[in-house]
C-alpha positions in Angstrom: -28.4 10.3 -5.7 -26.7 11.2 -2.1 -23.8 12.8 -1.0 -22.1 10.7 2.6 -19.1 11.2 3.4 -17.4 8.0 4.5 -13.4 8.5 4.0 -11.7 7.8 0.5 -9.4 4.4 1.7 -7.1 3.0 4.0 -3.3 3.4 3.4 -1.1 1.3 5.1 3.0 2.1 5.4 4.9 -0.1 6.7 9.0 1.4 7.2 11.0 -2.4 7.8 14.8 -3.1 9.2 16.2 -6.5 9.8 15.1 -8.0 6.3 16.5 -10.6 3.7 19.1 -8.4 2.6 18.8 -10.7 -0.6 15.5 -10.1 -1.1 15.2 -6.8 -0.5 17.8 -5.9 -3.2 16.8 -8.5 -5.5 14.5 -6.8 -8.7 13.0 -10.1 -9.7 12.1 -10.9 -5.7 10.4 -6.8 -5.8 9.2 -7.6 -9.3 7.1 -10.6 -8.7 5.8 -9.2 -5.1 4.5 -6.1 -6.9 2.5 -8.0 -9.8 1.4 -10.8 -7.0 0.3 -8.6 -4.2 -2.6 -6.9 -6.3 -4.6 -9.9 -7.4 -4.0 -11.6 -4.1 -5.9 -8.7 -2.6 -8.8 -8.4 -4.7 -7.8 -5.0 -6.7 -7.2 -4.5 -10.4 -3.5 -3.4 -12.1 -3.9 -0.6 -14.4 0.0 -1.3 -15.2 2.8 -3.8 -15.0 4.9 -2.7 -11.9 7.7 -0.7 -12.5 11.1 -1.6 -10.7 14.5 -0.4 -11.2 17.6 -0.2 -9.1 18.4 3.0 -7.8 21.7 4.7 -6.5 21.0 7.7 -5.0 23.2 11.1 -4.5 24.1 9.3 -1.1 26.1 6.7 -2.2 24.7 4.2 0.6 21.6 5.0 -0.3 21.2 2.3 -3.2 18.6 -0.1 -3.9 14.9 -0.9 -5.4 12.3 1.1 -6.1 9.4 -0.1 -7.8 5.7 1.2 -7.9 2.3 -0.5 -9.5 -0.8 1.7 -10.4 -3.9 0.1 -9.8 -7.4 1.2 -10.6 -8.0 1.7 -6.8 -4.6 3.9 -6.3 -0.9 2.8 -5.9 1.6 0.3 -4.0 5.4 1.2 -3.4 8.4 -0.4 -2.7 11.3 1.4 -1.8 15.0 -0.3 -0.6 18.3 0.7 1.5 20.2 -2.2 1.1 23.0 -1.3 3.2 20.9 0.5 5.7 18.9 -2.9 5.6 15.7 -0.8 5.5 12.6 -0.7 3.1 9.6 1.2 2.8 6.6 -0.1 1.8 3.0 1.6 1.2 -0.4 0.9 0.1 -3.4 3.4 -0.9 -7.0 2.1 -2.0 -10.1 3.6 -2.6 -11.5 0.0 -2.0 -11.0 -1.4 1.8 -8.7 -4.3 1.5 -7.3 -6.8 4.2 -4.8 -5.0 6.1 -3.6 -8.0 8.5 -2.9 -10.1 5.3 -0.9 -7.3 3.4 1.0 -6.7 6.7 2.1 -10.9 7.3 2.7 -10.8 3.4 5.3 -7.9 3.4 6.6 -9.5 6.7 7.5 -13.0 5.1 8.4 -12.2 1.3 10.6 -9.8 2.7 12.2 -11.7 5.7 11.6 -8.9 8.0 12.3 -8.8 11.8 11.3 -5.3 12.9 8.9 -2.9 11.4 6.6 -0.2 12.2 3.1 0.3 10.9 1.3 3.8 10.2 -2.5 3.5 8.9 -4.6 6.1 8.1 -8.1 6.6 6.4 -7.3 9.0 3.4 -9.7 11.4 2.1 -11.9 11.5 5.5 -14.5 14.2 4.1 -13.9 12.9 0.4 -17.8 12.5 -1.0 -19.2 9.6 -2.3 -22.0 9.8 -4.6 -24.3 6.7 -3.9 -27.7 5.9 -5.3 -30.7 5.0 -2.9 -29.3 1.9 -2.4 -27.6 0.4 1.0 -24.3 1.5 0.9 -21.8 -1.9 0.7 -21.5 -2.7 4.7 -23.7 0.1 6.4 -26.9 -0.9 8.2 -28.1 2.8 9.1 -27.3 6.3 7.8 -23.3 6.9 8.1 -23.0 10.7 9.9 -20.6 13.1 8.0 -16.8 13.8 8.8 -16.3 16.5 11.7 -14.2 19.3 10.0 -11.5 20.3 12.9 
């Protein structure tokens, strides 16, 4: 077996505001969203989503928090209803359709304004492969450069 360094996987983070308040404060909507999304993008849920109302130390920080653990990593959702804001992120060791996920979040929660952050996590994470061609690779993959 050979060791290559190609990165662990994509991490999409969305900071969303000007949303549909009814949706970001609805346990059932968030539960359904987190329950359905893994299958829509070809991921494997390990457990059903855990979604609950949250009321922080600062009274206006109340909202909905949810997480679903997938075999490939996780998805999380945290809303701050009185601030018309929520955070969503998905991290996976397996590539996924980032643009689809982004648009699905925007449509589901009626997002009018947001910031998108993308990161390729674990750029030096060693992947073990056999002599088979790595999916999508057409030539040798160079190792990551240490900074």
